[in-house]
N, C-alpha and C positions, 0 to 999 in steps of 0.2 A: 679176702675181707673176714676183717673179724665182728664184726658187725651185723646184722641177721637189718637194720633198721638200710642199712648202704647197701643200694641197689648195684649190678656190674652192668653199665648200658655198655654197648656192640653197637658195628656197623649196621648190626643184622635187626638189633630193635629197638636203637634211635628214633626211626619215626613216631613208634606205636605208641615208646614208653617215657620221649620225649616230646616231641613236637604235639604229639595229639591227646598228649595228656589235659585233665581235666583239672590237675590241680598247678598252682609252679613245680616249677625243678631245678633242684640246685646240680650241674654236672660236673664233677671235679677230674681237668682233662691232667693225667700222672700216665710214670710207667717206673717197674721195680727199681729201678737203678736208679732214679734218682731222689736225691739225697731229700731236699726241700719238700719235694709232695709226701716222705714217709712223717716228715716233720707236721703236715697238714692234715693228715690222717686223726689225730683223735679231734680235731675241731670238726672236722666231717661230720664224725661219731658223734660227738654231742649237736650236731645241728641235726643228726637224721632224728636225734633219741627228742630233742623241742621241740619239733617240727614235723612230728611223724602224726601220719593221717589226715595234715595240712599243708603239706609241700614232699614230694617225694626227692631222695637226694639218692645220689650214685656216685657212682666214678667211672671212668673210661679210659681206658690203657692205652696211650697215644700208637702205641711201637703196633699195639696187636688191632687198631683199628684206626687204620688210612685214609680212609674214608671220611670217614664225620671228622678227623682233624682237619686233612687239610680242607672240608667246605666251610670249614670257619674258621682259618688260617690260624692254629693255634704254632705259634712258631715259640714258644716258650712254657716253660711246664714247671711246676703248676701253674693253671690257668682254669680260672673256675668259671663258667656261665649260669646265670638264673634266666629259665626263659618263664614266660607264660603264654599260653591260647599261641601257642607254636614259635614265639618272639621272642628274641633276646632284650631281657629287662635289664643286666648290668653285667659287668666284665672284671673280674680280679687277678692281677698277674704277682705270681709269688706267692711270700708267705704273710697271709692278709688277717688281722683282731677276730676272733669271734664278735665282734661286737660290732667290726662291718659288713658280718652276713648279716648278722642277726637284725640290723634297721633296716637292708632291702628286705630280707624274707617280712617283716612284721610288715611292712608297706604294703605288700601283695597281697599278704590274708586277711589282712585287716585287723 
């Protein structure tokens, strides 16, 4: 990943980094071969910079992390889930504009 602000979520760290987080978490479910996923990456990086310290932003490779992907029923990528207090607050599938994510995250962080 090209941005230090964007975390890497995995099957191993999902529980601690996402579900037990004390701040909201945006998770981008993606795969290396997925062109729309690559097109969404700059938006994810911008959100990470904009909400740094207030929202965790990260990516989860669906090919390498099947357990979490199956648990959350990820059938199309990119899919972005926003969690707060371990619960899904929002779900977006496909290429979504930055403003749609910003409005959700702003609502969650106040």
